[in-house]
Structures are given as structure tokens and as C-alpha cells.
Backbone as a printed PyTorch tensor [residue, N CA C, xyz], in Angstrom:
tensor([[[  0.8240,  -1.1820,   0.0000],
         [  0.0000,   0.0000,   0.0000],
         [  0.8730,   1.2530,   0.0000]],

        [[  2.0190,   1.1450,   0.6710],
         [  2.9470,   2.2690,   0.6680],
         [  3.4160,   2.5570,  -0.7590]],

        [[  3.7350,   1.5260,  -1.5120],
         [  4.2150,   1.7110,  -2.8800],
         [  3.1480,   2.3610,  -3.7500]],

        [[  1.9140,   1.9410,  -3.5950],
         [  0.8240,   2.5390,  -4.3700],
         [  0.6850,   4.0180,  -4.0090]],

        [[  0.7060,   4.3170,  -2.7120],
         [  0.5740,   5.7110,  -2.2730],
         [  1.7500,   6.5480,  -2.7790]],

        [[  2.9460,   6.0240,  -2.6710],
         [  4.1370,   6.7740,  -3.0810],
         [  4.1470,   7.0280,  -4.5820]],

        [[  3.7720,   6.0320,  -5.3640],
         [  3.7730,   6.2120,  -6.8140],
         [  2.5980,   7.0650,  -7.2770]],

        [[  1.5460,   7.1090,  -6.4930],
         [  0.3910,   7.9050,  -6.8840],
         [  0.6130,   9.3860,  -6.6060]],

        [[  1.0980,   9.7150,  -5.4170],
         [  1.2710,  11.1380,  -5.0770],
         [  2.6790,  11.6480,  -5.3620]],

        [[  3.6560,  10.7390,  -5.5290],
         [  5.0310,  11.0780,  -5.9050],
         [  5.7560,  11.9440,  -4.8830]],

        [[  5.3530,  11.8850,  -3.6440],
         [  6.0100,  12.6580,  -2.5900],
         [  5.9260,  11.8270,  -1.3190]],

        [[  7.0570,  11.4820,  -0.7010],
         [  7.0110,  10.5820,   0.4500],
         [  6.2100,  11.1410,   1.6280]],

        [[  6.2870,  12.4440,   1.8660],
         [  5.5280,  13.0130,   2.9720],
         [  4.0270,  12.9750,   2.6850]],

        [[  3.6490,  13.3220,   1.4570],
         [  2.2380,  13.2590,   1.0740],
         [  1.7450,  11.8170,   1.1020]],

        [[  2.5890,  10.8910,   0.6520],
         [  2.2060,   9.4770,   0.6490],
         [  1.9870,   8.9780,   2.0760]],

        [[  2.8770,   9.3750,   2.9860],
         [  2.7210,   8.9590,   4.3830],
         [  1.4340,   9.5270,   4.9710]],

        [[  1.1580,  10.7880,   4.6880],
         [ -0.0750,  11.4010,   5.1840],
         [ -1.3050,  10.7470,   4.5710]],

        [[ -1.2500,  10.4730,   3.2750],
         [ -2.3800,   9.8280,   2.5990],
         [ -2.6110,   8.4280,   3.1670]],

        [[ -1.5280,   7.7030,   3.4240],
         [ -1.6460,   6.3620,   3.9830],
         [ -2.2540,   6.4100,   5.3820]],

        [[ -1.8270,   7.3880,   6.1690],
         [ -2.3890,   7.5480,   7.5060],
         [ -3.8860,   7.8770,   7.4190]],

        [[ -4.2460,   8.7970,   6.5360],
         [ -5.6590,   9.1320,   6.3330],
         [ -6.4410,   7.8950,   5.9050]],

        [[ -5.8460,   7.1050,   5.0160],
         [ -6.5230,   5.9090,   4.5060],
         [ -6.7740,   4.9020,   5.6130]],

        [[ -5.7880,   4.6770,   6.4660],
         [ -5.9760,   3.6990,   7.5310],
         [ -6.9710,   4.1780,   8.5780]],

        [[ -7.0050,   5.4630,   8.8200],
         [ -8.0240,   6.0030,   9.7230],
         [ -9.4080,   5.8050,   9.1100]],

        [[ -9.5260,   6.0930,   7.8170],
         [-10.8070,   5.8800,   7.1240],
         [-11.2030,   4.4080,   7.1430]],

        [[-10.2360,   3.5320,   6.9260],
         [-10.5250,   2.0990,   6.9280],
         [-10.9730,   1.6410,   8.3080]],

        [[-10.3300,   2.1360,   9.3460],
         [-10.7160,   1.7760,  10.7070],
         [-12.1470,   2.2130,  10.9880]],

        [[-12.4590,   3.4550,  10.5850],
         [-13.8090,   3.9800,  10.8200],
         [-14.8620,   3.2390,  10.0070]],

        [[-14.4920,   2.7700,   8.8130],
         [-15.4620,   2.1180,   7.9300],
         [-15.4250,   0.5990,   8.0110]],

        [[-14.6330,   0.0490,   8.9060],
         [-14.4840,  -1.4090,   8.9820],
         [-15.8190,  -2.1100,   9.1850]],

        [[-16.7180,  -1.5180,   9.9350],
         [-18.0200,  -2.1210,  10.1610],
         [-18.8840,  -2.1580,   8.9180]],

        [[-18.5570,  -1.3270,   7.9370],
         [-19.3290,  -1.2750,   6.6970],
         [-18.7770,  -2.1800,   5.6010]],

        [[-17.6660,  -2.8700,   5.8780],
         [-17.0710,  -3.7550,   4.8730],
         [-18.0420,  -4.8890,   4.5750]],

        [[-18.3920,  -5.0420,   3.2880],
         [-19.4290,  -6.0010,   2.8900],
         [-18.8650,  -7.3300,   2.3950]],

        [[-17.5870,  -7.4900,   2.3360],
         [-16.9360,  -8.7280,   1.8960],
         [-17.3090,  -9.1070,   0.4700]],

        [[-17.6360,  -8.1130,  -0.3710],
         [-17.8930,  -8.3770,  -1.7900],
         [-16.5860,  -8.5080,  -2.5620]],

        [[-15.5030,  -8.0610,  -1.9410],
         [-14.1760,  -8.1880,  -2.5310],
         [-13.2170,  -8.5660,  -1.4020]],

        [[-11.9600,  -8.7740,  -1.7750],
         [-10.9630,  -9.0870,  -0.7560],
         [-10.6820,  -7.8520,   0.0830]],

        [[-10.2500,  -8.0600,   1.2900],
         [ -9.9270,  -6.9450,   2.1830],
         [ -8.8150,  -6.0930,   1.5700]],

        [[ -7.8370,  -6.7370,   0.9430],
         [ -6.7310,  -5.9730,   0.3550],
         [ -7.2250,  -5.0580,  -0.7650]],

        [[ -8.1540,  -5.5430,  -1.5750],
         [ -8.7140,  -4.7090,  -2.6370],
         [ -9.4410,  -3.5130,  -2.0330]],

        [[-10.2130,  -3.7650,  -0.9930],
         [-10.9560,  -2.7070,  -0.2990],
         [ -9.9870,  -1.6820,   0.2920]],

        [[ -8.9130,  -2.1620,   0.9430],
         [ -7.9300,  -1.2430,   1.5380],
         [ -7.1870,  -0.4490,   0.4700]],

        [[ -6.8120,  -1.1080,  -0.6310],
         [ -6.1240,  -0.3900,  -1.7050],
         [ -7.0180,   0.7060,  -2.2870]],

        [[ -8.2980,   0.4260,  -2.4140],
         [ -9.2210,   1.4450,  -2.9280],
         [ -9.2620,   2.6420,  -1.9880]],

        [[ -9.2530,   2.3970,  -0.6960],
         [ -9.2510,   3.4850,   0.2870],
         [ -7.9570,   4.2820,   0.1700]],

        [[ -6.8290,   3.5910,  -0.0180],
         [ -5.5370,   4.2710,  -0.1700],
         [ -5.5330,   5.1350,  -1.4360]],

        [[ -5.9940,   4.5710,  -2.5450],
         [ -6.0440,   5.3300,  -3.8030],
         [ -6.9340,   6.5630,  -3.6410]],

        [[ -8.0930,   6.3930,  -3.0050],
         [ -8.9810,   7.5340,  -2.7890],
         [ -8.3240,   8.6140,  -1.9320]],

        [[ -7.6330,   8.2000,  -0.8760],
         [ -6.9470,   9.1700,  -0.0180],
         [ -5.8640,   9.9110,  -0.8020]],

        [[ -5.1450,   9.1960,  -1.6610],
         [ -4.1070,   9.8320,  -2.4800],
         [ -4.7180,  10.8220,  -3.4730]],

        [[ -5.7890,  10.4040,  -4.1320],
         [ -6.4410,  11.2910,  -5.0980],
         [ -7.0140,  12.5220,  -4.4060]],

        [[ -7.5370,  12.3530,  -3.1870],
         [ -8.0200,  13.5090,  -2.4240],
         [ -6.8850,  14.4870,  -2.1500]],

        [[ -5.7330,  13.9680,  -1.7660],
         [ -4.5870,  14.8460,  -1.4980],
         [ -4.1130,  15.5520,  -2.7670]],

        [[ -4.1160,  14.8430,  -3.8880],
         [ -3.7160,  15.4590,  -5.1600],
         [ -4.6780,  16.5830,  -5.5180]],

        [[ -5.9770,  16.3300,  -5.3630],
         [ -6.9730,  17.3680,  -5.6720],
         [ -6.7880,  18.5820,  -4.7710]],

        [[ -6.5450,  18.3550,  -3.4800],
         [ -6.3310,  19.4740,  -2.5580],
         [ -5.0660,  20.2500,  -2.9300]],

        [[ -4.0320,  19.5260,  -3.3270],
         [ -2.7720,  20.1790,  -3.6990],
         [ -2.9510,  21.0150,  -4.9650]],

        [[ -3.7610,  20.5300,  -5.9140],
         [ -4.0040,  21.2840,  -7.1380],
         [ -4.8320,  22.5300,  -6.8610]],

        [[ -5.7020,  22.4510,  -5.8630],
         [ -6.5150,  23.6120,  -5.5120],
         [ -5.6680,  24.6870,  -4.8420]],

        [[ -4.6340,  24.2710,  -4.1010],
         [ -3.7270,  25.2030,  -3.4330],
         [ -2.2920,  24.8020,  -3.7570]],

        [[ -1.8180,  25.1230,  -4.9720],
         [ -0.4780,  24.6870,  -5.3540],
         [  0.6030,  25.3430,  -4.5070]],

        [[  1.6220,  24.5610,  -4.1870],
         [  2.7670,  25.0640,  -3.4350],
         [  4.0370,  24.6020,  -4.1380]],

        [[  5.1290,  25.2420,  -3.8190],
         [  6.4220,  24.8580,  -4.3680],
         [  7.2660,  24.3330,  -3.2140]],

        [[  7.5950,  23.0240,  -3.2280],
         [  8.3770,  22.4710,  -2.1150],
         [  9.8060,  22.9790,  -2.1390]],

        [[ 10.3780,  23.1220,  -0.9630],
         [ 11.7730,  23.5300,  -0.8360],
         [ 12.6460,  22.3020,  -1.0330]],

        [[ 13.6600,  22.3990,  -1.8920],
         [ 14.5320,  21.2370,  -2.0980],
         [ 15.3550,  20.9700,  -0.8440]],

        [[ 15.5030,  19.6980,  -0.5260],
         [ 16.3070,  19.3390,   0.6380],
         [ 17.7200,  19.0090,   0.1730]],

        [[ 17.9760,  17.7370,  -0.0810],
         [ 19.3270,  17.3690,  -0.4900],
         [ 19.3970,  16.9600,  -1.9440]],

        [[ 18.3320,  17.1160,  -2.6780],
         [ 18.3210,  16.7260,  -4.0810],
         [ 16.9490,  16.2230,  -4.4530]],

        [[ 16.8470,  15.6820,  -5.6500],
         [ 15.5650,  15.1830,  -6.1290],
         [ 15.1440,  13.9550,  -5.3580]],

        [[ 13.8300,  13.7800,  -5.2610],
         [ 13.2760,  12.5960,  -4.5970],
         [ 13.6080,  11.3650,  -5.4130]],

        [[ 14.0750,  10.3590,  -4.7280],
         [ 14.3600,   9.0960,  -5.3910],
         [ 14.0750,   7.9870,  -4.3990]],

        [[ 13.3820,   6.9470,  -4.8250],
         [ 13.1050,   5.8350,  -3.9370],
         [ 14.4230,   5.1960,  -3.5430]],

        [[ 14.5060,   4.7040,  -2.3080],
         [ 15.7610,   4.0790,  -1.8940],
         [ 16.0750,   2.8720,  -2.7660]],

        [[ 17.3200,   2.7820,  -3.1480],
         [ 17.7450,   1.6670,  -3.9970],
         [ 18.0230,   0.4470,  -3.1330]],

        [[ 17.6950,  -0.6880,  -3.6550],
         [ 17.9730,  -1.9370,  -2.9430],
         [ 19.4720,  -2.1850,  -2.9690]],

        [[ 20.0080,  -2.7840,  -1.9130],
         [ 21.4400,  -3.0690,  -1.9230],
         [ 21.7940,  -3.9370,  -3.1230]],

        [[ 22.8980,  -3.6190,  -3.7630],
         [ 23.3300,  -4.3780,  -4.9170],
         [ 22.8410,  -3.8180,  -6.2350]],

        [[ 22.0020,  -2.7950,  -6.1900],
         [ 21.5500,  -2.1680,  -7.4330],
         [ 22.7440,  -1.5140,  -8.1210]],

        [[ 22.8290,  -1.6900,  -9.4170],
         [ 23.8950,  -1.0270, -10.1390],
         [ 23.4740,   0.4090, -10.4300]],

        [[ 24.4070,   1.2290, -10.7740],
         [ 24.1180,   2.6250, -11.0780],
         [ 23.1730,   2.7300, -12.2620]],

        [[ 23.3660,   1.9130, -13.2740],
         [ 22.4970,   1.9900, -14.4540],
         [ 21.0620,   1.5990, -14.1170]],

        [[ 20.8770,   0.6400, -13.2210],
         [ 19.5220,   0.2600, -12.8050],
         [ 18.8370,   1.4130, -12.0750]],

        [[ 19.5900,   2.0990, -11.2170],
         [ 19.0220,   3.2510, -10.5010],
         [ 18.6970,   4.3750, -11.4660]],

        [[ 19.5580,   4.5870, -12.4490],
         [ 19.2880,   5.6210, -13.4560],
         [ 18.0400,   5.2780, -14.2660]],

        [[ 17.8990,   3.9930, -14.6180],
         [ 16.7200,   3.5570, -15.3630],
         [ 15.4630,   3.7590, -14.5290]],

        [[ 15.5050,   3.3910, -13.2540],
         [ 14.3470,   3.5880, -12.3750],
         [ 13.9880,   5.0660, -12.2830]],

        [[ 14.9920,   5.9170, -12.1940],
         [ 14.7470,   7.3530, -12.1130],
         [ 14.1240,   7.8660, -13.4140]],

        [[ 14.6200,   7.3870, -14.5460],
         [ 14.0460,   7.7820, -15.8360],
         [ 12.5880,   7.3410, -15.9520]],

        [[ 12.3080,   6.1310, -15.4930],
         [ 10.9320,   5.6280, -15.5430],
         [ 10.0450,   6.4350, -14.6110]],

        [[ 10.5290,   6.7480, -13.4280],
         [  9.7560,   7.5570, -12.4860],
         [  9.4610,   8.9270, -13.0850]],

        [[ 10.4690,   9.5430, -13.6890],
         [ 10.2670,  10.8570, -14.3140],
         [  9.2800,  10.7620, -15.4680]],

        [[  9.3500,   9.6760, -16.2310],
         [  8.4080,   9.4970, -17.3380],
         [  6.9850,   9.3170, -16.8110]],

        [[  6.8270,   8.5470, -15.7390],
         [  5.5040,   8.3920, -15.1330],
         [  4.9690,   9.7290, -14.6360]],

        [[  5.8630,  10.5690, -14.1310],
         [  5.4600,  11.8850, -13.6290],
         [  4.9060,  12.7790, -14.7290]],

        [[  5.2750,  12.5100, -15.9750],
         [  4.7850,  13.3490, -17.0800],
         [  3.3660,  12.9950, -17.4910]],

        [[  2.8970,  11.8160, -17.0720],
         [  1.5580,  11.3780, -17.4630],
         [  0.4860,  12.1060, -16.6550]],

        [[ -0.6700,  12.3330, -17.2510],
         [ -1.7900,  12.8650, -16.4720],
         [ -2.2050,  11.8390, -15.4110]],

        [[ -2.7450,  12.3210, -14.3120],
         [ -3.1270,  11.4420, -13.1970],
         [ -4.0610,  10.3160, -13.6320]],

        [[ -5.0070,  10.6160, -14.5350],
         [ -5.9710,   9.5820, -14.9340],
         [ -5.3150,   8.4490, -15.7160]],

        [[ -4.1320,   8.6710, -16.2820],
         [ -3.3970,   7.6060, -16.9650],
         [ -2.3490,   6.9840, -16.0420]],

        [[ -1.7390,   7.8020, -15.1930],
         [ -0.6770,   7.3030, -14.3250],
         [ -1.2040,   6.2730, -13.3250]],

        [[ -2.3310,   6.5470, -12.6780],
         [ -2.8460,   5.6260, -11.6520],
         [ -3.1100,   4.2270, -12.2160]],

        [[ -3.8070,   4.0870, -13.3680],
         [ -4.0010,   2.7270, -13.8930],
         [ -2.6930,   2.0420, -14.2920]],

        [[ -1.7630,   2.7930, -14.8590],
         [ -0.4910,   2.1910, -15.2670],
         [  0.2920,   1.7170, -14.0450]],

        [[  0.3240,   2.5130, -12.9920],
         [  1.0280,   2.1070, -11.7770],
         [  0.3910,   0.8430, -11.2060]],

        [[ -0.9270,   0.8200, -11.1370],
         [ -1.5950,  -0.3420, -10.5500],
         [ -1.4380,  -1.5990, -11.4120]],

        [[ -1.6000,  -1.4680, -12.7360],
         [ -1.5490,  -2.6370, -13.6180],
         [ -0.1020,  -3.0480, -13.9110]],

        [[  0.7040,  -2.1110, -14.3900],
         [  2.0400,  -2.4560, -14.8750],
         [  3.1060,  -2.4990, -13.7920]],

        [[  2.9900,  -1.6630, -12.7810],
         [  4.0260,  -1.6280, -11.7380],
         [  3.6550,  -2.5420, -10.5740]],

        [[  2.4210,  -2.4170, -10.0830],
         [  1.9990,  -3.2010,  -8.9240],
         [  1.4660,  -4.5780,  -9.2920]],

        [[  1.1140,  -4.8040, -10.5620],
         [  0.6930,  -6.1200, -11.0150],
         [ -0.7670,  -6.4640, -10.7900]],

        [[ -1.6070,  -5.4670, -10.5570],
         [ -3.0330,  -5.7340, -10.3930],
         [ -3.6560,  -6.0760, -11.7360]],

        [[ -4.7100,  -6.8660, -11.6940],
         [ -5.4330,  -7.1760, -12.9150],
         [ -6.2400,  -5.9440, -13.3360]],

        [[ -6.6760,  -5.9380, -14.5810],
         [ -7.5000,  -4.8380, -15.0800],
         [ -8.7920,  -4.7610, -14.2690]],

        [[ -9.3680,  -5.9200, -13.9430],
         [-10.6240,  -5.9490, -13.1790],
         [-10.4200,  -5.3550, -11.7820]],

        [[ -9.3350,  -5.7540, -11.1040],
         [ -9.0660,  -5.2190,  -9.7660],
         [ -8.7790,  -3.7190,  -9.8250]],

        [[ -8.0370,  -3.3080, -10.8440],
         [ -7.7330,  -1.8860, -10.9960],
         [ -9.0100,  -1.0920, -11.2240]],

        [[ -9.8970,  -1.6250, -12.0350],
         [-11.1730,  -0.9480, -12.2830],
         [-11.9460,  -0.7770, -10.9800]],

        [[-11.9640,  -1.8230, -10.1520],
         [-12.6470,  -1.7360,  -8.8580],
         [-11.9740,  -0.7090,  -7.9500]],

        [[-10.6390,  -0.7530,  -7.9070],
         [ -9.8980,   0.1740,  -7.0500],
         [-10.1490,   1.6250,  -7.4280]],

        [[-10.1790,   1.8960,  -8.7270],
         [-10.3280,   3.2720,  -9.1950],
         [-11.7830,   3.6790,  -9.3950]],

        [[-12.6740,   2.7050,  -9.3360],
         [-14.0910,   3.0120,  -9.5130],
         [-14.4490,   3.4020, -10.9360]],

        [[-13.7820,   2.7580, -11.9040],
         [-14.0480,   3.0300, -13.3130],
         [-14.2540,   1.7080, -14.0430]],

        [[-14.7350,   1.7720, -15.2680],
         [-14.9780,   0.5670, -16.0550],
         [-13.6560,  -0.0750, -16.5000]],

        [[-13.6930,  -1.3950, -16.7230],
         [-12.4980,  -2.0990, -17.1750],
         [-12.0050,  -1.5570, -18.5130]],

        [[-12.9250,  -1.2350, -19.4140],
         [-12.5350,  -0.6690, -20.7020],
         [-11.8250,   0.6610, -20.5400]],

        [[-12.2350,   1.4330, -19.5490],
         [-11.5750,   2.7180, -19.2810],
         [-10.1560,   2.4850, -18.7890]],

        [[ -9.9730,   1.4760, -17.9280],
         [ -8.6230,   1.1300, -17.4580],
         [ -7.7490,   0.7600, -18.6530]],

        [[ -8.2750,  -0.0830, -19.5410],
         [ -7.5030,  -0.5300, -20.7050],
         [ -7.1300,   0.6440, -21.6100]],

        [[ -8.0930,   1.5350, -21.8710],
         [ -7.7960,   2.6480, -22.7810],
         [ -6.8240,   3.6370, -22.1500]],

        [[ -6.9680,   3.8870, -20.8490],
         [ -6.0360,   4.8080, -20.1800],
         [ -4.6430,   4.2220, -20.1270]],

        [[ -4.5460,   2.9190, -19.8990],
         [ -3.2350,   2.2650, -19.9170],
         [ -2.6200,   2.3370, -21.3130]],

        [[ -3.4240,   2.1010, -22.3270],
         [ -2.9120,   2.1340, -23.7070],
         [ -2.4040,   3.5240, -24.0550]],

        [[ -3.1730,   4.5530, -23.7200],
         [ -2.7320,   5.9300, -24.0170],
         [ -1.4740,   6.2770, -23.2290]],

        [[ -1.4460,   5.8900, -21.9630],
         [ -0.2670,   6.1590, -21.1410],
         [  0.9560,   5.4140, -21.6260]],

        [[  0.7690,   4.1580, -22.0150],
         [  1.8990,   3.3740, -22.5230],
         [  2.4460,   3.9670, -23.8120]],

        [[  1.5670,   4.4820, -24.6480],
         [  2.0260,   5.1100, -25.8930],
         [  2.8830,   6.3310, -25.5820]],

        [[  2.4590,   7.1140, -24.5990],
         [  3.2560,   8.2830, -24.2110],
         [  4.5890,   7.8530, -23.6030]],

        [[  4.5500,   6.8220, -22.7640],
         [  5.7880,   6.3330, -22.1540],
         [  6.7350,   5.7660, -23.2020]],

        [[  6.1950,   5.1220, -24.2280],
         [  7.0400,   4.5610, -25.2910],
         [  7.8250,   5.6590, -25.9930]],

        [[  7.1890,   6.8190, -26.1900],
         [  7.8940,   7.9320, -26.8300],
         [  9.0080,   8.4550, -25.9420]],

        [[  8.7210,   8.5450, -24.6410],
         [  9.6950,   9.1080, -23.7100],
         [ 10.8180,   8.1150, -23.3890]],

        [[ 10.4720,   6.8320, -23.3040],
         [ 11.4350,   5.8290, -22.8590],
         [ 11.9330,   4.9110, -23.9740]],

        [[ 11.5980,   5.2000, -25.2110],
         [ 11.9860,   4.3480, -26.3280],
         [ 13.4790,   4.1160, -26.4170]],

        [[ 14.2640,   5.1030, -26.0290],
         [ 15.7200,   4.9760, -26.1060],
         [ 16.2590,   3.8960, -25.1570]],

        [[ 15.5090,   3.5330, -24.1260],
         [ 15.9670,   2.4950, -23.2060],
         [ 15.9130,   1.1120, -23.8570]],

        [[ 14.9330,   0.9150, -24.7180],
         [ 14.7830,  -0.3730, -25.3920],
         [ 15.7930,  -0.5120, -26.5240]],

        [[ 16.0460,   0.5740, -27.2550],
         [ 16.9410,   0.5560, -28.3960],
         [ 17.8520,   1.7750, -28.3200]],

        [[ 18.9310,   1.6920, -27.5440],
         [ 19.7850,   2.8560, -27.3290],
         [ 20.4790,   3.3740, -28.5840]],

        [[ 20.6020,   2.5480, -29.6330],
         [ 21.3030,   2.9780, -30.8490],
         [ 20.4290,   3.8180, -31.7640]],

        [[ 19.1170,   3.7490, -31.5780],
         [ 18.2000,   4.4870, -32.4540],
         [ 18.0110,   5.9010, -31.9320]],

        [[ 17.8980,   6.8530, -32.8600],
         [ 17.6470,   8.2350, -32.4670],
         [ 16.2360,   8.4120, -31.9460]],

        [[ 15.2660,   7.8660, -32.6470],
         [ 13.8690,   7.9830, -32.2400],
         [ 13.1830,   6.6630, -32.5470]],

        [[ 12.7300,   5.9900, -31.5100],
         [ 12.1220,   4.6750, -31.6810],
         [ 10.6480,   4.7430, -32.0390]],

        [[  9.9920,   5.7780, -31.5920],
         [  8.5650,   5.9070, -31.8300],
         [  8.3520,   7.1650, -32.6490]],

        [[  7.7780,   7.0200, -33.8450],
         [  7.6040,   8.2040, -34.6800],
         [  6.5960,   9.1730, -34.0710]],

        [[  6.9010,  10.4470, -34.1910],
         [  5.9790,  11.4840, -33.7420],
         [  5.0790,  11.8530, -34.9030]],

        [[  4.0560,  12.6360, -34.6330],
         [  3.1470,  13.0690, -35.6850],
         [  3.9030,  13.8760, -36.7420]],

        [[  4.8690,  14.6870, -36.3040],
         [  5.6320,  15.5220, -37.2400],
         [  6.4920,  14.6700, -38.1590]],

        [[  7.1290,  13.6250, -37.5970],
         [  8.0010,  12.8100, -38.4370],
         [  7.2040,  11.9740, -39.4250]],

        [[  5.9610,  11.6150, -39.0600],
         [  5.1290,  10.8810, -40.0140],
         [  4.7700,  11.7770, -41.1920]],

        [[  4.4780,  13.0400, -40.9090],
         [  4.1050,  13.9750, -41.9730],
         [  5.2890,  14.2520, -42.8910]],

        [[  6.4880,  14.2900, -42.3130],
         [  7.6770,  14.6080, -43.0940],
         [  8.2230,  13.3900, -43.8220]],

        [[  7.6320,  12.2220, -43.5800],
         [  8.0500,  11.0110, -44.2700],
         [  9.2570,  10.3410, -43.6630]],

        [[  9.5320,  10.5760, -42.3810],
         [ 10.6720,   9.9370, -41.7000],
         [ 10.3000,   8.5940, -41.1780]]])
């Protein structure tokens, strides 16, 4: 749940606060749990909702955080090579460029490994919407991260301009 919160709000302090809010909400609503889904699915939905609430509040009152010792980066596991950490950072930055409605499904499906059906339940949207948002987000990520798959190519995914110019 921490990973979902952290990848959704992209700020460790906001993620910790969102997680705390989520667990308080879950505690208060525990008596209303209907067992129509697994407890973990129910808890993840509460976490996602708490994160989205924090994002909405932050957008309503935007602030500029003061830099501490550098850019936020998830702690690397011992034994990670420098190139693996650089790749993770590039992927994180690419995810940050996606709109929230595309980033959340991609994080849940592609990063956390949830099924499309579970993701749809967690986000409260239709399965087809999850699939289309993932497809649009993946297309954007392919343009940004194409060089990781084929480092020798200048541009792996053609842009609209290059298609018009016949490249």
C-alpha cells in the first residue's frame, strides 16, 4: 500500500499522510465492509482515494516544495547497479509526465501487477476505461522511454511531425 501511495502522489511526505488518512478511514469504515471483494482490494481502494483527495487538494492550493538534499528518489535496494538506478529514475520521471488519470491505472496494472478488473474496482471506473487509459499512457511512455529499449536508435517511436515529413 505504501508503494501505491508513493507512486500515486510522488512525494514521500504526502504518501505517508495519505496512507495515515486511509488507515483512519478504513478503521472507521471497517463495520461497513461487505466482503464483496478481498480486504486488500478494499484497503487499496481506500488508499487510492486518499491519495487522489490529497492530489486534488494540492491542485486547488499549489505550493512549491523547498529542495532538501536533491531530487526525490526511492531508496535503492542493496546491490543495485548505477544503471539500474538511473533507469528507475528515468521511468519515475516518465511516469510523472503522465496525467493522473493515466498514471494511476499504469502504476496499478504495470508496476503493482493488479489485474485490469481489480484496478477498475480500485479506481471506480470501467475495465474498458482502465484498458484505454493504460494504452494511451503506454504510448506516451514509449515515446519518452523508447531509447531504453533501443539505445542505438535516435527515435524509436515516430511522432506526428516525423510521419508527416516522411521519416
